[in-house]
C-alpha positions as a LaTeX table, in Angstrom:
\begin{tabular}{lrrr}
\hline
Residue & $x$ (\AA) & $y$ (\AA) & $z$ (\AA) \\
\hline
Met1 & $-44.33$ & $-48.19$ & 33.93 \\
Pro2 & $-45.62$ & $-51.77$ & 33.63 \\
Thr3 & $-43.12$ & $-54.60$ & 33.50 \\
Asn4 & $-42.93$ & $-56.37$ & 30.16 \\
Lys5 & $-44.04$ & $-59.98$ & 30.02 \\
His6 & $-41.74$ & $-62.18$ & 27.98 \\
Ala7 & $-42.37$ & $-65.27$ & 25.96 \\
Leu8 & $-39.23$ & $-67.38$ & 26.20 \\
Ser9 & $-37.96$ & $-69.76$ & 23.58 \\
Ala10 & $-34.84$ & $-71.79$ & 22.89 \\
Thr11 & $-34.18$ & $-73.68$ & 19.72 \\
Ala12 & $-31.84$ & $-76.68$ & 19.67 \\
Phe13 & $-29.26$ & $-77.10$ & 16.93 \\
Ser14 & $-28.68$ & $-80.77$ & 17.70 \\
Leu15 & $-30.95$ & $-83.66$ & 18.61 \\
Gly16 & $-31.97$ & $-83.95$ & 22.23 \\
Ala17 & $-30.86$ & $-80.40$ & 23.19 \\
Ala18 & $-33.38$ & $-77.85$ & 24.35 \\
Leu19 & $-32.95$ & $-74.89$ & 26.62 \\
Ile20 & $-35.70$ & $-72.74$ & 28.12 \\
Leu21 & $-34.41$ & $-69.98$ & 30.37 \\
Ser22 & $-35.83$ & $-66.86$ & 31.90 \\
Ser23 & $-33.99$ & $-63.86$ & 30.51 \\
Cys24 & $-33.25$ & $-62.79$ & 34.09 \\
Gly25 & $-33.21$ & $-65.99$ & 36.19 \\
Asn26 & $-30.86$ & $-68.94$ & 36.62 \\
Ser27 & $-31.48$ & $-72.59$ & 35.84 \\
Asp28 & $-31.32$ & $-75.16$ & 38.63 \\
Ala29 & $-29.57$ & $-77.63$ & 36.31 \\
Pro30 & $-26.01$ & $-78.62$ & 37.22 \\
Ala31 & $-23.29$ & $-76.42$ & 35.74 \\
Ala32 & $-21.94$ & $-79.14$ & 33.43 \\
Gln33 & $-25.42$ & $-79.82$ & 32.08 \\
Gln34 & $-26.02$ & $-76.09$ & 31.51 \\
Ala35 & $-22.73$ & $-75.78$ & 29.63 \\
Ser36 & $-23.66$ & $-78.73$ & 27.42 \\
Glu37 & $-27.09$ & $-77.29$ & 26.68 \\
Lys38 & $-25.69$ & $-73.83$ & 25.95 \\
Ser39 & $-23.35$ & $-75.26$ & 23.35 \\
Ser40 & $-26.23$ & $-76.60$ & 21.29 \\
Ala41 & $-29.04$ & $-74.09$ & 21.72 \\
Phe42 & $-29.77$ & $-70.45$ & 21.34 \\
Ile43 & $-31.68$ & $-68.34$ & 23.86 \\
Ala44 & $-34.39$ & $-65.93$ & 22.71 \\
Ser45 & $-36.91$ & $-63.74$ & 24.49 \\
Tyr46 & $-39.63$ & $-61.43$ & 23.06 \\
Ala47 & $-42.01$ & $-59.17$ & 24.98 \\
Asp48 & $-45.71$ & $-59.75$ & 24.46 \\
Asp49 & $-46.70$ & $-56.16$ & 25.24 \\
Ala50 & $-44.28$ & $-54.26$ & 22.99 \\
Ala51 & $-45.21$ & $-51.81$ & 20.23 \\
Val52 & $-44.12$ & $-54.49$ & 17.76 \\
Ser53 & $-45.52$ & $-58.04$ & 17.80 \\
Gln54 & $-43.51$ & $-60.97$ & 19.08 \\
Gln55 & $-43.50$ & $-62.52$ & 15.62 \\
Ala56 & $-42.29$ & $-59.32$ & 13.98 \\
Leu57 & $-39.52$ & $-59.00$ & 16.57 \\
Ala58 & $-38.46$ & $-62.62$ & 16.09 \\
Asp59 & $-38.48$ & $-62.22$ & 12.31 \\
Ala60 & $-36.43$ & $-59.02$ & 12.50 \\
Ile61 & $-33.77$ & $-60.53$ & 14.76 \\
Ala62 & $-33.47$ & $-63.91$ & 13.03 \\
Pro63 & $-31.41$ & $-62.71$ & 10.02 \\
Phe64 & $-28.61$ & $-61.50$ & 12.30 \\
Phe65 & $-28.05$ & $-65.11$ & 13.33 \\
Glu66 & $-29.29$ & $-67.07$ & 10.32 \\
Asn67 & $-28.16$ & $-65.04$ & 7.29 \\
Pro68 & $-24.62$ & $-66.19$ & 6.43 \\
Glu69 & $-23.85$ & $-62.75$ & 4.98 \\
Met70 & $-23.77$ & $-61.42$ & 8.52 \\
Ser71 & $-21.10$ & $-63.89$ & 9.63 \\
Glu72 & $-21.27$ & $-64.49$ & 13.38 \\
Thr73 & $-23.76$ & $-62.63$ & 15.56 \\
Arg74 & $-23.41$ & $-63.49$ & 19.23 \\
Ala75 & $-26.01$ & $-61.25$ & 20.87 \\
Val76 & $-28.85$ & $-58.88$ & 19.98 \\
Val77 & $-30.78$ & $-56.84$ & 22.56 \\
Ile78 & $-33.54$ & $-54.36$ & 21.76 \\
Met79 & $-34.83$ & $-51.85$ & 24.31 \\
His80 & $-37.91$ & $-49.75$ & 23.63 \\
Gly81 & $-39.18$ & $-47.11$ & 26.02 \\
Gly82 & $-36.68$ & $-48.25$ & 28.64 \\
Gln83 & $-37.74$ & $-51.92$ & 28.58 \\
Val84 & $-36.01$ & $-54.93$ & 27.04 \\
Val85 & $-38.48$ & $-56.06$ & 24.37 \\
Ala86 & $-36.34$ & $-58.60$ & 22.52 \\
Glu87 & $-33.07$ & $-60.42$ & 22.87 \\
Arg88 & $-31.39$ & $-63.42$ & 21.33 \\
Tyr89 & $-28.05$ & $-65.10$ & 21.88 \\
Ala90 & $-26.08$ & $-67.51$ & 19.74 \\
Pro91 & $-25.25$ & $-71.00$ & 21.07 \\
Gly92 & $-22.66$ & $-70.73$ & 23.81 \\
Tyr93 & $-23.64$ & $-67.16$ & 24.74 \\
Gly94 & $-26.29$ & $-65.73$ & 27.02 \\
Pro95 & $-27.37$ & $-62.78$ & 29.16 \\
Asp96 & $-24.33$ & $-63.20$ & 31.42 \\
Ser97 & $-21.74$ & $-63.39$ & 28.62 \\
Lys98 & $-19.25$ & $-60.51$ & 28.67 \\
Leu99 & $-18.39$ & $-59.44$ & 25.13 \\
Ile100 & $-15.61$ & $-57.14$ & 23.96 \\
Ser101 & $-16.26$ & $-53.54$ & 23.00 \\
Trp102 & $-13.47$ & $-52.81$ & 20.61 \\
Ser103 & $-14.02$ & $-49.16$ & 19.67 \\
Met104 & $-17.31$ & $-48.86$ & 21.53 \\
Ala105 & $-14.98$ & $-48.25$ & 24.47 \\
Lys106 & $-14.29$ & $-44.80$ & 23.04 \\
Thr107 & $-17.79$ & $-43.67$ & 23.95 \\
Val108 & $-17.36$ & $-44.97$ & 27.50 \\
Thr109 & $-14.16$ & $-42.89$ & 27.69 \\
Ala110 & $-15.98$ & $-39.79$ & 26.44 \\
Thr111 & $-18.79$ & $-40.29$ & 28.95 \\
Leu112 & $-16.28$ & $-40.54$ & 31.80 \\
Met113 & $-14.54$ & $-37.43$ & 30.49 \\
Gly114 & $-17.86$ & $-35.58$ & 30.63 \\
Leu115 & $-18.25$ & $-36.57$ & 34.27 \\
Met116 & $-14.74$ & $-35.37$ & 35.07 \\
Ile117 & $-15.33$ & $-32.03$ & 33.37 \\
Ala118 & $-18.63$ & $-31.68$ & 35.24 \\
Asp119 & $-16.71$ & $-32.43$ & 38.46 \\
Gly120 & $-14.29$ & $-29.59$ & 37.66 \\
Arg121 & $-11.28$ & $-31.86$ & 37.30 \\
Leu122 & $-10.64$ & $-31.01$ & 33.63 \\
Ala123 & $-11.70$ & $-28.40$ & 31.05 \\
Leu124 & $-12.89$ & $-29.00$ & 27.49 \\
Asp125 & $-11.18$ & $-26.08$ & 25.76 \\
Glu126 & $-7.98$ & $-25.58$ & 27.73 \\
Pro127 & $-4.72$ & $-27.15$ & 26.48 \\
Ala128 & $-4.74$ & $-30.86$ & 27.28 \\
Pro129 & $-2.62$ & $-31.44$ & 30.41 \\
Val130 & 0.08 & $-33.67$ & 28.90 \\
Ser131 & 3.61 & $-32.99$ & 30.20 \\
Glu132 & 5.15 & $-34.16$ & 26.93 \\
Trp133 & 3.49 & $-31.23$ & 25.15 \\
Arg134 & 4.23 & $-28.35$ & 27.53 \\
Gln135 & 7.23 & $-26.78$ & 25.79 \\
Ala136 & 6.34 & $-23.34$ & 24.46 \\
Asn137 & 7.59 & $-24.15$ & 20.96 \\
Asp138 & 5.80 & $-27.54$ & 20.79 \\
Pro139 & 2.75 & $-27.31$ & 18.46 \\
Arg140 & 1.12 & $-30.07$ & 20.52 \\
Asn141 & 0.51 & $-27.57$ & 23.34 \\
Lys142 & $-2.40$ & $-26.23$ & 21.25 \\
Ile143 & $-4.27$ & $-29.55$ & 21.48 \\
Thr144 & $-7.39$ & $-29.38$ & 23.67 \\
Ile145 & $-9.60$ & $-32.12$ & 25.07 \\
Arg146 & $-12.24$ & $-31.01$ & 22.55 \\
His147 & $-9.78$ & $-31.70$ & 19.71 \\
Leu148 & $-9.06$ & $-35.15$ & 21.12 \\
Leu149 & $-12.75$ & $-36.02$ & 21.49 \\
His150 & $-13.37$ & $-34.88$ & 17.90 \\
Met151 & $-10.44$ & $-36.99$ & 16.63 \\
Ser152 & $-8.84$ & $-33.78$ & 15.36 \\
Ser153 & $-5.70$ & $-33.48$ & 17.47 \\
Gly154 & $-3.40$ & $-33.24$ & 14.44 \\
Leu155 & $-1.17$ & $-36.00$ & 15.86 \\
Asp156 & 0.31 & $-38.50$ & 13.42 \\
His157 & $-1.84$ & $-41.51$ & 14.37 \\
Thr158 & $-2.80$ & $-44.22$ & 11.91 \\
Glu159 & $-5.54$ & $-46.62$ & 13.02 \\
Gly160 & $-4.89$ & $-49.23$ & 10.33 \\
Val161 & $-3.35$ & $-49.71$ & 6.92 \\
Glu162 & $-4.67$ & $-47.01$ & 4.61 \\
Pro163 & $-5.67$ & $-47.81$ & 0.99 \\
Gly164 & $-2.65$ & $-47.97$ & $-1.27$ \\
Asn165 & $-0.21$ & $-48.29$ & 1.64 \\
Pro166 & 2.08 & $-51.31$ & 1.04 \\
Asn167 & 3.14 & $-51.58$ & 4.70 \\
Pro168 & 1.93 & $-54.57$ & 6.75 \\
Ile169 & $-0.86$ & $-54.11$ & 9.32 \\
Tyr170 & 1.52 & $-54.53$ & 12.26 \\
Glu171 & 3.26 & $-51.28$ & 11.33 \\
Ala172 & 0.08 & $-49.25$ & 11.88 \\
Asp173 & $-0.17$ & $-47.33$ & 15.15 \\
Thr174 & $-3.00$ & $-49.24$ & 16.80 \\
Pro175 & $-1.46$ & $-52.75$ & 16.48 \\
Arg176 & 1.94 & $-51.39$ & 17.50 \\
Met177 & 0.47 & $-49.54$ & 20.47 \\
Leu178 & $-1.70$ & $-52.40$ & 21.75 \\
Phe179 & 0.38 & $-55.47$ & 20.93 \\
Leu180 & 3.98 & $-54.55$ & 20.02 \\
Asp181 & 6.41 & $-51.80$ & 21.08 \\
Gly182 & 3.76 & $-49.57$ & 22.67 \\
Arg183 & 1.95 & $-52.16$ & 24.74 \\
Glu184 & 3.78 & $-51.50$ & 28.03 \\
Asn185 & 2.72 & $-47.85$ & 28.05 \\
Val186 & 0.07 & $-47.00$ & 25.46 \\
Ala187 & $-0.20$ & $-43.37$ & 26.58 \\
Arg188 & 3.51 & $-42.72$ & 26.13 \\
Tyr189 & 3.35 & $-44.26$ & 22.66 \\
Ala190 & 0.36 & $-42.11$ & 21.70 \\
Glu191 & 1.53 & $-38.87$ & 23.31 \\
Thr192 & 5.03 & $-38.88$ & 21.83 \\
Arg193 & 3.82 & $-38.99$ & 18.24 \\
Pro194 & 4.60 & $-35.86$ & 16.17 \\
Met195 & 2.05 & $-33.56$ & 14.57 \\
Glu196 & 0.96 & $-34.05$ & 10.96 \\
Ala197 & $-1.55$ & $-31.16$ & 10.92 \\
Lys198 & $-2.51$ & $-28.20$ & 13.08 \\
Ala199 & $-4.71$ & $-28.99$ & 16.03 \\
Gly200 & $-8.35$ & $-28.91$ & 14.99 \\
Glu201 & $-7.68$ & $-29.06$ & 11.24 \\
Lys202 & $-7.86$ & $-32.74$ & 10.30 \\
Phe203 & $-10.09$ & $-35.68$ & 11.26 \\
Glu204 & $-7.99$ & $-38.77$ & 12.04 \\
Tyr205 & $-9.85$ & $-41.59$ & 13.77 \\
Ser206 & $-7.55$ & $-43.39$ & 16.18 \\
Ser207 & $-7.57$ & $-45.53$ & 19.31 \\
Ala208 & $-4.35$ & $-43.81$ & 20.37 \\
Thr209 & $-6.31$ & $-40.58$ & 20.82 \\
Ser210 & $-8.73$ & $-42.25$ & 23.24 \\
Asn211 & $-5.85$ & $-43.71$ & 25.24 \\
Ile212 & $-4.44$ & $-40.20$ & 25.65 \\
Leu213 & $-7.80$ & $-39.17$ & 27.11 \\
Ala214 & $-7.70$ & $-42.17$ & 29.47 \\
Asp215 & $-4.23$ & $-41.16$ & 30.64 \\
Ile216 & $-5.34$ & $-37.54$ & 31.19 \\
Met217 & $-8.27$ & $-38.72$ & 33.28 \\
Thr218 & $-6.08$ & $-41.04$ & 35.35 \\
Arg219 & $-3.55$ & $-38.29$ & 36.08 \\
Ser220 & $-6.37$ & $-36.00$ & 37.20 \\
Leu221 & $-7.15$ & $-38.62$ & 39.87 \\
Thr222 & $-3.65$ & $-39.49$ & 41.09 \\
Asp223 & $-0.06$ & $-38.24$ & 40.80 \\
Ser224 & 1.24 & $-41.74$ & 41.40 \\
Lys225 & 3.19 & $-43.56$ & 38.73 \\
Asp226 & 2.52 & $-46.91$ & 40.40 \\
Pro227 & 0.51 & $-48.96$ & 37.86 \\
Ala228 & $-1.71$ & $-50.52$ & 40.53 \\
Val229 & $-2.53$ & $-47.13$ & 42.07 \\
Arg230 & $-3.30$ & $-45.65$ & 38.65 \\
Arg231 & $-5.49$ & $-48.59$ & 37.68 \\
Asp232 & $-7.38$ & $-48.62$ & 40.95 \\
Ala233 & $-7.97$ & $-44.86$ & 40.90 \\
Met234 & $-9.46$ & $-44.94$ & 37.40 \\
Leu235 & $-11.49$ & $-48.07$ & 38.06 \\
Glu236 & $-12.89$ & $-46.73$ & 41.32 \\
Tyr237 & $-13.95$ & $-43.50$ & 39.61 \\
Ala238 & $-15.50$ & $-45.29$ & 36.64 \\
Lys239 & $-17.41$ & $-47.67$ & 38.88 \\
Gly240 & $-18.59$ & $-45.05$ & 41.33 \\
Arg241 & $-19.59$ & $-42.38$ & 38.82 \\
Leu242 & $-20.86$ & $-44.44$ & 35.88 \\
Phe243 & $-20.92$ & $-48.23$ & 35.96 \\
Glu244 & $-22.63$ & $-48.79$ & 39.32 \\
Pro245 & $-25.22$ & $-45.97$ & 39.00 \\
Leu246 & $-26.25$ & $-47.40$ & 35.62 \\
Gly247 & $-26.27$ & $-50.97$ & 36.93 \\
Met248 & $-23.52$ & $-51.92$ & 34.47 \\
Asn249 & $-22.12$ & $-54.44$ & 36.92 \\
Ser250 & $-20.44$ & $-56.56$ & 34.26 \\
Met251 & $-18.37$ & $-53.73$ & 32.77 \\
Thr252 & $-14.67$ & $-54.67$ & 32.88 \\
Pro253 & $-12.09$ & $-52.32$ & 31.34 \\
Glu254 & $-8.60$ & $-53.56$ & 30.53 \\
Phe255 & $-5.42$ & $-51.69$ & 31.53 \\
Asp256 & $-1.87$ & $-51.70$ & 30.23 \\
Arg257 & 1.15 & $-52.40$ & 32.44 \\
Ser258 & 1.53 & $-48.73$ & 33.34 \\
Gly259 & $-2.00$ & $-48.67$ & 34.72 \\
Thr260 & $-3.62$ & $-46.77$ & 31.84 \\
Met261 & $-7.14$ & $-47.84$ & 30.88 \\
Leu262 & $-7.35$ & $-49.04$ & 27.29 \\
Gly263 & $-10.03$ & $-46.47$ & 26.63 \\
Gly264 & $-9.97$ & $-46.83$ & 22.87 \\
Ser265 & $-10.70$ & $-50.49$ & 22.42 \\
Met266 & $-10.78$ & $-52.96$ & 25.29 \\
Met267 & $-13.75$ & $-53.11$ & 27.63 \\
His268 & $-15.99$ & $-56.11$ & 28.26 \\
Ala269 & $-19.67$ & $-56.17$ & 29.24 \\
Thr270 & $-22.89$ & $-58.08$ & 28.67 \\
Ala271 & $-25.19$ & $-57.05$ & 25.83 \\
Arg272 & $-27.72$ & $-55.82$ & 28.38 \\
Asp273 & $-25.13$ & $-53.60$ & 30.02 \\
Trp274 & $-24.13$ & $-52.15$ & 26.65 \\
Ala275 & $-27.82$ & $-51.39$ & 26.14 \\
Lys276 & $-27.89$ & $-49.56$ & 29.49 \\
Leu277 & $-25.18$ & $-47.20$ & 28.27 \\
Gly278 & $-27.12$ & $-46.54$ & 25.06 \\
Glu279 & $-30.23$ & $-45.80$ & 27.12 \\
Phe280 & $-28.27$ & $-43.48$ & 29.41 \\
Leu281 & $-27.14$ & $-41.40$ & 26.44 \\
Arg282 & $-30.63$ & $-41.54$ & 24.90 \\
Asn283 & $-31.94$ & $-40.08$ & 28.14 \\
Asn284 & $-29.37$ & $-37.26$ & 28.01 \\
Gly285 & $-27.29$ & $-38.51$ & 30.92 \\
Ser286 & $-30.20$ & $-39.38$ & 33.20 \\
Val287 & $-30.96$ & $-42.69$ & 34.89 \\
Arg288 & $-34.00$ & $-43.41$ & 37.05 \\
Gly289 & $-34.68$ & $-39.69$ & 37.36 \\
Ala290 & $-31.13$ & $-38.79$ & 38.47 \\
Gln291 & $-29.18$ & $-36.45$ & 36.19 \\
Leu292 & $-25.66$ & $-37.90$ & 36.40 \\
Leu293 & $-24.22$ & $-36.16$ & 33.35 \\
Pro294 & $-25.01$ & $-32.58$ & 32.28 \\
Thr295 & $-27.35$ & $-32.46$ & 29.29 \\
Ser296 & $-24.86$ & $-30.04$ & 27.71 \\
Trp297 & $-22.34$ & $-32.90$ & 27.58 \\
Thr298 & $-24.61$ & $-35.37$ & 25.82 \\
Arg299 & $-25.56$ & $-32.56$ & 23.44 \\
Phe300 & $-21.84$ & $-32.03$ & 22.74 \\
Met301 & $-21.32$ & $-35.74$ & 22.14 \\
Arg302 & $-24.27$ & $-35.84$ & 19.73 \\
Thr303 & $-23.27$ & $-32.72$ & 17.74 \\
Ser304 & $-21.26$ & $-33.02$ & 14.52 \\
Ser305 & $-17.57$ & $-32.21$ & 14.79 \\
Pro306 & $-16.14$ & $-29.57$ & 12.40 \\
Asn307 & $-14.21$ & $-32.04$ & 10.25 \\
Asp308 & $-16.72$ & $-34.90$ & 9.89 \\
Ala309 & $-20.48$ & $-34.46$ & 10.21 \\
Ala310 & $-20.88$ & $-38.15$ & 11.06 \\
Tyr311 & $-18.68$ & $-37.93$ & 14.14 \\
Gly312 & $-19.45$ & $-36.11$ & 17.36 \\
Gly313 & $-17.68$ & $-36.37$ & 20.71 \\
His314 & $-16.41$ & $-39.94$ & 20.43 \\
Leu315 & $-19.82$ & $-40.95$ & 19.07 \\
Trp316 & $-20.96$ & $-41.80$ & 15.52 \\
Leu317 & $-23.90$ & $-39.84$ & 14.09 \\
Asn318 & $-26.38$ & $-40.70$ & 11.35 \\
Lys319 & $-25.06$ & $-38.04$ & 8.96 \\
Lys320 & $-23.41$ & $-38.20$ & 5.57 \\
Arg321 & $-19.63$ & $-38.20$ & 5.71 \\
Pro322 & $-17.35$ & $-36.04$ & 3.56 \\
Asp323 & $-16.50$ & $-37.33$ & 0.10 \\
Gly324 & $-13.95$ & $-40.14$ & 0.13 \\
Arg325 & $-14.85$ & $-41.50$ & 3.57 \\
Asn326 & $-16.80$ & $-44.70$ & 4.08 \\
Gln327 & $-20.38$ & $-44.27$ & 5.25 \\
Val328 & $-20.85$ & $-45.78$ & 8.69 \\
Leu329 & $-24.60$ & $-45.66$ & 9.41 \\
Phe330 & $-27.71$ & $-45.10$ & 7.25 \\
Pro331 & $-28.60$ & $-41.40$ & 6.91 \\
Asp332 & $-31.15$ & $-42.03$ & 4.14 \\
Arg333 & $-32.99$ & $-44.83$ & 5.97 \\
Ala334 & $-33.39$ & $-43.78$ & 9.60 \\
Pro335 & $-33.96$ & $-40.57$ & 11.60 \\
Ser336 & $-31.17$ & $-38.02$ & 11.47 \\
Asp337 & $-30.78$ & $-37.99$ & 15.27 \\
Val338 & $-29.77$ & $-41.66$ & 15.42 \\
Phe339 & $-26.34$ & $-42.13$ & 17.00 \\
Ala340 & $-24.16$ & $-45.16$ & 17.64 \\
Leu341 & $-21.28$ & $-46.73$ & 19.47 \\
Leu342 & $-19.37$ & $-48.73$ & 16.86 \\
Gly343 & $-16.54$ & $-51.23$ & 17.24 \\
His344 & $-14.33$ & $-53.52$ & 15.17 \\
Leu345 & $-16.01$ & $-56.65$ & 13.76 \\
Gly346 & $-19.51$ & $-55.23$ & 14.01 \\
Gln347 & $-19.95$ & $-54.34$ & 17.67 \\
Gln348 & $-22.82$ & $-51.84$ & 17.68 \\
Val349 & $-25.09$ & $-49.96$ & 20.07 \\
Val350 & $-27.48$ & $-47.96$ & 17.87 \\
Val351 & $-29.86$ & $-45.46$ & 19.48 \\
Ser352 & $-32.88$ & $-43.71$ & 17.95 \\
Pro353 & $-34.09$ & $-41.04$ & 20.39 \\
Gln354 & $-37.21$ & $-40.30$ & 18.33 \\
Gln355 & $-38.33$ & $-43.90$ & 18.76 \\
Lys356 & $-37.07$ & $-44.35$ & 22.33 \\
Leu357 & $-35.08$ & $-47.25$ & 20.90 \\
Thr358 & $-31.71$ & $-48.85$ & 21.67 \\
Ile359 & $-30.38$ & $-51.79$ & 19.63 \\
Val360 & $-27.29$ & $-53.80$ & 20.58 \\
Arg361 & $-25.64$ & $-56.18$ & 18.12 \\
Leu362 & $-22.41$ & $-57.95$ & 19.11 \\
Gly363 & $-20.52$ & $-60.50$ & 17.09 \\
Lys364 & $-17.71$ & $-61.11$ & 14.64 \\
Thr365 & $-18.24$ & $-59.80$ & 11.13 \\
Pro366 & $-15.35$ & $-58.49$ & 9.00 \\
Asp367 & $-15.43$ & $-54.71$ & 8.83 \\
Asp368 & $-15.69$ & $-54.72$ & 5.05 \\
Lys369 & $-18.72$ & $-57.06$ & 5.19 \\
Leu370 & $-20.92$ & $-55.03$ & 7.52 \\
Asp371 & $-23.43$ & $-53.69$ & 4.98 \\
Pro372 & $-25.95$ & $-56.53$ & 5.56 \\
Val373 & $-25.75$ & $-55.97$ & 9.33 \\
Asn374 & $-26.33$ & $-52.24$ & 8.94 \\
Asp375 & $-29.19$ & $-52.86$ & 6.52 \\
Gln376 & $-30.91$ & $-55.14$ & 9.02 \\
Ile377 & $-30.45$ & $-52.67$ & 11.88 \\
Ala378 & $-32.08$ & $-50.00$ & 9.72 \\
Arg379 & $-35.01$ & $-52.39$ & 9.12 \\
Val380 & $-35.37$ & $-52.98$ & 12.85 \\
Ile381 & $-35.37$ & $-49.23$ & 13.53 \\
Asn382 & $-38.14$ & $-48.72$ & 11.01 \\
Leu383 & $-40.36$ & $-51.32$ & 12.70 \\
Phe384 & $-40.88$ & $-48.98$ & 15.63 \\
Pro385 & $-43.15$ & $-45.91$ & 15.64 \\
Lys386 & $-41.71$ & $-42.41$ & 15.73 \\
Lys387 & $-43.10$ & $-40.04$ & 18.33 \\
\hline
\end{tabular}
């Protein structure tokens, strides 16, 4: 496949500042000078041999950064047919900037779980191996890994303050787990919660669920309770089986003090590396001709769960949600096989397999103000031809 040629541009926001960088190379300017230039200029790159013209790509990306309705966009990367065809970064950010995942981490966790199941370490439909749940009369012993991946464990987890609830945000499970009484051991906090429904009956989106999966994976790798051993075992597996084969060299997961990966919300990577994960899933678990993940697993991830058609195996799908739930993507404006990694404040990796397209948008937009961002992503999708 031919290498794309890029036209590079950088636009200064203050007098005397201009920055022209290769999207892959490094400037020879001194570090202090580069930092000064970065603070006053954005970096943009558009392929001149893409299916969409450079001008059309530039025009489609510009609103993410220039329309105040979209708040703060920090990075946009578009890959088409496996090649980066467009990218732009806000002042102060660039191709090497690691940006937080928030809930996009959940899809990383699910991908790692698929690798572990393929390796024979765990099983999708057997009771989840959590010691806290092993008593015969404990209803939690009916929870499977499939239930957890579908956000249908039945555990009493509350991601945030629900409409009409007068309680403050810090009383919700996720803030308590990550920042207050659960922060020392997020898995213990999540796993000791009682049931509020039978396993498999109710959809309840929660970061606590993903942290349970992270703990299960870690314990399949080591019996040690030493936080450093647990952390290193999980990190070594993730790097060796996923991050390094995909070339996601910037990917940096966070861990709690017990050594459990914060698999529901806290991983950091460059926009390009987030795009590589989207491409990996678009290619059904294959990279450079090597099938790392069984196609049956990516099919599972991209298939609607029983309790919410718009949610698969820790992956959002371009389907209509049940009545009373907020729509997350755009089922009337883009192909039905579109899927996405979505995170707090508008972190998005949106993939359209029909168009061989992966779009990354990272930034800081309030969750209740994301409609303009979603609308623009739908417009970008529709620029590209369907096969």
